[in-house]
N, C-alpha and C positions, 0 to 999 in steps of 0.2 A: 498658738501656732498660726501665724498669719501667712496668707498668700502673698507672694512677692508682687509688688507693683510692676506692671509690664511696660509702662511708658509714662511720660509726664502728663498724658491726658487724664490719668487717674486722679490727678489733683482736682479735676472737675468734680469728682465724686465726693469730695469733702464739702458737700453742700449742706445748707441749713435744712434740717429735717426735724420732724416731731415724732417721737416715739411715745405712744400712749399705752399705759397698762391695759391689757386686753385679756379676756378669759381664754384659757387654753383648756383642752379636753380634761375633764376630771375636776375642774374647779366648781365651787358651789354655784348653784343657779339662783336667780332672784326668788325671794320668798313669795311674791305674788306677781301676776301679770305675765306677759309673754315678751320674749325677745327673739327677733329673727335677724339673721345677718343682713347687712346693708344691701347685699346683692338682690334681696327681695324688696321691690318697691313698685309703685305705680309706673306704668309704661314699660315694664320689663317684657322680655321675650323668653318663653319657655320652649325647650326643644321638642319638636314634633316627633311622633313615632317612638318615643321612649317613655318609660315610667317616669312620672314627674315627682321628684323628691323635694319635699319641703321640710325644713328642719329649724330648730332653734332651742331655746331654753325656756323653762317655766319652773314653777315650784315642783318639788319632787312628788312623784306619784299622783299626777293629775291627768285628766283627759284633755287632749287638744284635738280640735276638729278643723279640717281644711275643706272648703267647698269652692268649686269652680265649674262652670259650664255644665251644671247638672250632675256633677260627680262629687262624692264625699269620701274623705279618708279620715280615719280616726287613729290617733296614736296615744300612747301612755308614756309620760315622762318617767325616766329612771330615777334612781336615788340621788343622782347628781343634777336632776332637772333637765337632762337632755332628752329630746324627742325627735322623731323623724316619721313623717307621714308620706304615703305614696299614693298619688292620684294615678289613674290609668293613663296609658298612652293616648294621645289625641292627635287628630289631623290638624294641619295648618288652618288658622282662622283667628277670629276675635274681631273686635276687642271684647274681653270678658272682665268680670270682677272676681277677684279671689278674696274669700273671707276666711280668716284664721281666728278661731275663738278658743278660749279657755276660761277657767273660773274667773268671772268678773271682768274679763277683758276680751274685746273683739278688735281685730285689725283688718282693715279693708284696703286692698290694692286695686286701683282702677286702671282701665285701658291696658289690660294684659293681653298680649298676643301669643299665639302658638306658631312657631316657625323654626328657623335654623339659627343656632347659636354657635358663633366662632370666637375662640380666644385668639387675640392678636398680641404676640409677646416677643420680647427680645430687647435689644439695646437701641441706641439712638436713631438708627435708620428706620426702625419700626415706631419709635416714639415720635419721630419728626412730625410736626403738626401740619394740617391742611393749610394753615395760614402762611407757612413758609415754603409751600410746594409751588410747582410751576402754575402760572396763571391763577394765583391764589384768590384774588378778588372775584374773578369770574366764577371759580369753583365754589366759593363760599356762597355767593349770591344765588347760585343754581342748586344748592344742596337742600332742596325741599322734598324730602323722602320720609313722610310720616310713618311708613311701615318699616323703616329701618330705625333701630333703637341703639343708643350708645351708652356704654357704661365704662367709666375710667376708674381703674383701681388706683387709689392714691399711693404715692411712694411710701414704703414702709419696710422695715426689716426687723428680724428677731431671731434669737437663737433657738426658740421653741415654736412649734407649729401653732399658729393662731387660728381661731374659729371665725374671725370676722376681719373684714378690711377696716381701714379708717372710714369715716363717714363719706358716703357717696350715694348717688341714685341714678337710675336710668333716665334718659331723655330722648324725646323724639329727635330724629336727625333733621336739622333745619339750619338756615343761615345763622341763627343765633346760637346754635350749640355745636356746630361742626368745626369751628376754626381751630380749637386747641386739641382736637381728637387726632389720633394716629392717621396720617395721610395714607399710608399703605393699607391700613385697615379699612378706612372709608372707601378708597377706590376699589378695593377688593369687594367690599360689600355692595357697592353700587353696581359693579359688573355682574355680580350674582343676581341682584334684584332685577336688572334689566333682562336677564336670561331665564331665571326660574320663577320670578314673581311670587315669592312667598315671603312673609315677614322675616326680617333678619335682625338678630341681636349680636352686636359686636362688643366684645369685652377687651379693653385696652389695658394690658398689664405689662408695662415697659419701664425700663430705667437705663438711660444712656451710659455708655462706658463700662457696662458690666460683663462679667465672664459667665460662661455656661455653668460653671460650678456653683455660682450663687443661686441658680435657678433649679438646682438638683437637690433632692431630699437627702438629709443626713443618712437615712437608712440605706439609700442607694450607694452612697459614697463610703459606707462604713468599712469596706474592705479595700479601699483605694490605697496604694502604697504611699502616696504623698499626703493625702488628705484624710485618710481614715481616722487617725488619732484625733484630729480636730473635730471631725464629724461626730465621732462617738462621745466627745466631751461637751458638746454644745448645751445639752440640757442642764448641765451642772453649772453653767456660767451665770453670773449675775449680770444680765445684759443691761438692765437699767443703770447699774453702777458704772458699767463700761461706757455707756452712752453719755452719762453725766460727766465722767472724767474726760471723754473725748470732746464734748462741747466746751468744757473749761479750757482745754488745750487749744481749741480752735479760737476761742475769744482771745487768749494770750497771743496767738499767732497773728490774728487780725490786728490786735493792738500794736504788735511789733511792726506790721506793715504800715499802719498809720503813722507811727513814730518816725519811720524812715522816709515817708513820703514828703518830698520838698513842697509839693503843692498844698498839703494841709498846713505845714509849718509856715508857708508863705501866704496863706489865705488867698489862694488863686481864684477861689469862687466868689469872693466878695466884690461888691461894686467899688469902682475906683481903682481896682488893680490894673496896672499897665501891662497889657499883653501884646502891645503893638510889635514887639520884637520877636514874637514867636514865629516858628516856621509854619508852613502851610501844608495841608494834605487834602487831596481830593477824596471826598466821602460820598457814598459809602464804599469802604474797602477795608479788609483786614490790614492792620499796620505791617504785617509780614510782607504783604504784596507792595507796600510802599517803601520797602528798603530796610525794614527793621526785623529781619528774620531772626527767630530765636528769642525775641524779647518777651519775657514774662515779667509783669510788674504793673505799674500804674502809669497811665497816660491821660492827660487832661486835654479836652477839646473845647474850643470857644468859637462862637460866631454871633452875629447880631441879626435881627429881623425887624422890620418896620410895621407898625400898626397904624391904621387910620382911626379916626374918632369913632366911626360906625362899628369898627371891629370890636370895640370895647363893650358894646351893648349886649352881646350874646355870649354863650359859653364858648371857651376856647380850649383846644386840646393840642398838646405837643406830642407829635408822633415821630419816633426815631428809628423804627424797624427793630430788628434783633441786635443785641449787643453781646459780645463774647468776652468775659463771662458775666461780670457784675458791673452795675453802674449806680452812681448817685448823681442826680441831675438837678441843676439850679437854674432859675430864671431871675435875672436882676438880683442875684445874691441870695435868693431864698430857695431852699430845697423844695422841689415840686414832686419828686418821686424817686424811688430806688427799687431795683430788683437785684437780688443776690443769687449768684450761681444759677441763672436762668438764661443760658446761652442761646436757647431756641425759642424765646418768647419775644414778641413784638412789644416795644415800649410805647405806652400811650398814657400820658399824664395830663390830668386836668389842670388848667392854669387859673389860679384864683384871680379874680378881677382886681383885687386891691394891690397886687404886686406889678400890674401891667400899666403901661402908659402909652399915650399917643406918640408916634415917632419911634425912636430906636430902643430896642430891648435886647438884652444879652443873654445867651444860653451858655452854660458851662456844664460839661459832662465829664465826670471823673470815672474812668473805666479801669477796672482791675481784672487782669487776666492771669490765670494760674497754670496754663499749659495749652499747647496747640496755638491756633490762631487767636487774635485778640482784636477788639475794636468794633466799630459799627460796620456791618457787612451786608445789609439787606439790599433791597432794590431802591433806586433813586426816588421813585415816586412814593415810597413808604416814609420818606423823611419830609415832614411838613408841619406847619402850624395850621390847624383846621379851625376856621371861623364859620359862623352860620352861612356866610355868603360866598366864601372863597377859601382856597388852600394856598398858603404861602410856602413855596418850595424851599427846602433847606439843603438839598443835595448840592454838592459843589465844594468850593474851597472853604476849609475850616482852618483856624489856627490851632496849633497843638504844641504841647511840651511834655517831656517825660518827667514824671514826678518820682518814679522809682524804677530803676533798671535792675532786675533780679530780685527775687523774693527771699526773705529769711527762710532758713531750712524748716520745712513743715514738720511738725511733730507727727508721730504715728497716731492717726485718728481712726475711729470706726467709720467705715463706709461699706457699701455692699460687697466689695471684693476682699474685705478683711478676713472673712471666714466663709467657709462653704455654707450653702443652704439658706443664707439670710433672707433672700428674696423668695425662695420657694416657701419658706415658713410663713412670711407675712403677706405675700401677694398672690400666691398660687394655692396654697393649702386652704385658705378661706373660701375658695371657689368650689371646692370639692365637697359634696358630689353633685353640684348643679349640672343639669343635663346640657351637654354640648354635642355639636356635630363633629367638630375637629379644631385644629390649631393651625394658625399661620405664624411663621417664625422668621425673624430677620435679625441675626446676631452672628458674631464670629470675629469681627475686627479686633476685639479686645483679647481674643485668644490666639492671635496670629503668631505671637512669640513662642507659643507651644502648639503649633499647628498639627504636629504629628500626634500629640496626645489627644487632640480634638477628635480624631477619627473614632476613638473609643468613648470619650466623654460625651460627645454629642448624642451618639446612639444610646448611651446609657441614660441620658436625660429623657429621650423619647420613650424608651421602655419604662422608665420610672413613672412618668406622667400617666401613661396608659395603665400601669399597674395600680396607681393611686386612685384613678377614676373608676376602675372596675367595670368598664363598659366595653372591654375588648380593644382591639387595635384600631382606635379611631383614627381618622385621616390626620396626617401631620405633613403639612406643606411648608417648604422653606425656600428662602432666597439665597442663592449663591452670591458671594461677595462681588460687588461691582468693581470695575477698573478704577484705580486710584494711584496717585503719584505720577511723576514724570516718566515718560517712556525712556527706555535704555536702548542703545544702539546694538548691543550684542546680547545673545542669550546668557543667562546666569541664574543664580539661585533667587528664589522668591518665597518669602514666608506667606504672602497672600495666595500665591498659586498653590502652595502646600495646604493652606487652609481650605481652599476651594476643593482640592482633592479629598480632604477629609469630609467635607460636607457631602460631596457626591457619593461617598461610601455609605452614607445613611440611606441611600436609595435601596440598599439591601434589606432594610427593614420593611415589613409589609405595610401597604397602604400609605406610602410616602410619595411625595412629588417635589420637584425642584424647579424653581423659576430662575433661569440664567439671566444675569444682569450685567454681563461683562462688556456690553456695548452701550450702556446708558449711564455710566459713571462720569465723574469729572476729575481731571487730573489734579486740580488744586483744591478740591473740596471733598472731604470724606462723607459729606451729606448731599449727594446729588439731588436735584430738585424734581426730577421727572419721576415722581412716585406714582403717577397715573399708570405708566406702563408696567411698573412693578406689580401694582395691584391687578392690572389686567392679566398679566402672565400667571399670577397665583390663581386668579379666577378661572382661567382656562384649565389649569390643573384640577381645580375643584370640579368643574363641570364634567371633565372626562373621568377622573378617578372616583369621585363621590357620586355625581349625579348621572353618570353613565352615558353622557352624550358621546356620539361618535365624531370626535374631532382630534386633530393633532395638537397636543398641549405643550410639547417640549421641543427645544432645539435638538440638533443631533448630539447623541451621547456616544462616546467611544465604546466599541464592543470588542474589536480584535484587530490584529495586524499580521501581515505576512511579508517576508523578505523575498523580493523577486529580482535577483541579480544585484544591481547597484541601486535599486529602488525599494521603497517600502510602500505597501498598499494598506490603507486604513479602512476598516469597516465600522459602520455606525448603526445604532438604533435611532428611531425617531427621525428618519430621513423624509418622511412624508412621501409625496410622489417622487421627489428627487431632491438632490442637493443643488444649491445654487450659489453663485458668486453675487452677493447682494449688490455690489458696485459694478458688476459687469466686467470684471478684470479676468484675464486668462489665468494669471498666477495669483494664488491665494496668499495673503499675508498671515504672519503669526506662527509659521511652522519652523521648527529647527530639527536637526538630525545629528546623530552621533554614531561612531563605530564602537568597537569593544572597549576603547579607552574612556568612553563616557564624556568626551569633549564635544560639546554641541556647537553646531554652526547653523547660521541661517540657511533655510532650505527653500528650494523651489517646490511648489505644490500645485496640483491642478485636479479638478474633478474628472473622474474617469467612470465610464459606464453609468453615469447618472447618480450612483449612490455610494461610490467609494472615492477616496482621494489617494493619489500617487505622489510620493514625496521623495526628493533626492537632492544631492549636492555633489558638485564636482570635487569638493574637499573631502568627501566621505565615500570612497569607492566601495567599501564593504559596510553598509549601514547595519545597525542593530537596533537603535532606539530612535523614537520620534517623540517630540513634545509639541504641544499646540497651546498658544496663548499662555505660556509659562512665564508670567511676569506679574508684578503688582499691577502694572498698566501695560498691556500688550499693544496699545495703540489701536488704530482703526483695523477692524477685521472684516473678512468677506464671507466666511463660510456660514451659510444659513440653510434651512430647509425651505421648501416651496411656500410654506405659510408665513415666512418671514421671521422665524425664531432662530436665534444665534446658537452656534455650536458651543458646547461647554469646553472649558480647558481640560487638557488631559496629558498624560505621559504613558508611554508603553513600557517604560523601564521600571525597575524596582531598586535603582541605585539609592544609596544613602542620601537623604536630603538634609538641609541645614538644621531644621528643628528636631530631627530624629535623634541627634546626639544629646538633647537636653533631657 
């Protein structure tokens, strides 16, 4: 029973991945020695103020001792070899050494800190790395925060709850380690460090393009009308066999793409091929913006660069920025690198000296795109040949040709959205019961087609994680979807607005907070680059909700409305000292109003009495309903509170919306 694919973007999820056999609870433990989850490593951060749980596997019925900071905990492994020791709660500090010992084995972890641990999870906008955020080079160069520690959970999925992640380890935050880490997670952590100054551990557990159901446990979904049957049957599935079959199907699909690609058949990458008649395109830019909207397939790019004799003395690197989705790159007819289904990773390929020459050299890039935008799309200065003495710019005109327009029909393959709970099992369950302060979450784009259902499923996931961790209602802070797509002239239905409404309903859960991002998106990019402000707004929520600072952390949130003759008056929470028009305009943009017929018209709106908004339209003499920012992209908005945080979208009506029928 498979979840239906919600859009072509899910073809991105048919990525190359490794699924390794891993122990699940109840399997036999090693006969000797100790095994701890990868989450325990040198440089880790352990949660302050909570009992510190340390666990793993050993031989059955043996004693395991854990020592740190003058404290000792002793545990006895059970018949399956599983053990769990509990050190007492400690205050922030360190570095310490943790020693875990059993019969014949001692494991030591160095440079261990006690502080605040936050899980950073969701889909691609949480996964999006620092290296592709705003002012990336400067941010990376300045990321010297040795008391912030980073742990990235490798991508993995399974039909059964796993006890361990794939191999990974903690690292100090530095220019050498931060580039590929979650940008929102890092900027959130940096904001906290600058304000609370205690060690911070950030756990990045993300996978782009995924739905909330993939992150929810099978137990929580067991009674779901649509997914319950699949959730209940997961443990009986032979997942390894499913994955093997899926990978074989993928190989056949890739082979079919290669066989249809005119570029491969015509040896377009080889030296001597005449590409002088190819068209040109200004790079970097997705090819959709260059007039090839809707093209999924294979596009080949070519250009030359010139080397001096001195350039050949040192190591050279070809840098192309990010490529959506996959590339195989050649220089002078020789492959120098490839990345498959890594749409958000900068390409950097070492150039062997023996393939280069003084004078003209040729670059060929074969790009395969399976959905959404395609091509080379980063910043111009990210495209270059780097020599020891200079950078040779590569942005500008490239020649290109389409090798394949349209892809063969993809087979049904296993990916994170194929079945519920696959990511919870392999990427969240292994983290439990590691002590955490809370979670920051950025996800929802992939659920927009079922936005009305999300109001229940998102809250279910929050309650599920809290129940699984068994530490109470820990803080859960999330990002409301940013503005995206082109603006529309008239009010209408919007799945993204409906999804934002469902997200806001999660504020009914205790200890939650929402960062509004409706003013920092980009119309033509689902991955806006300003992750700094997203992280800051999440940080404000944490400082107020978790660390009890007296500050305004949210933009205005709709509370109530009243009809006053031919006008409607709107009341808000989180107005701060007052509401403001950020752009100094008398009339606020983004409002629409309707009468009993439910037909919405653009409305005039202005701030009244400092903390309410009055809305009206000459076309609606007897108003009943008001909507604000009710669009995928409502355009530029004006309504903020005095601390500069934007109002969240809302509607006062309970009319049937587009995704409610599904």
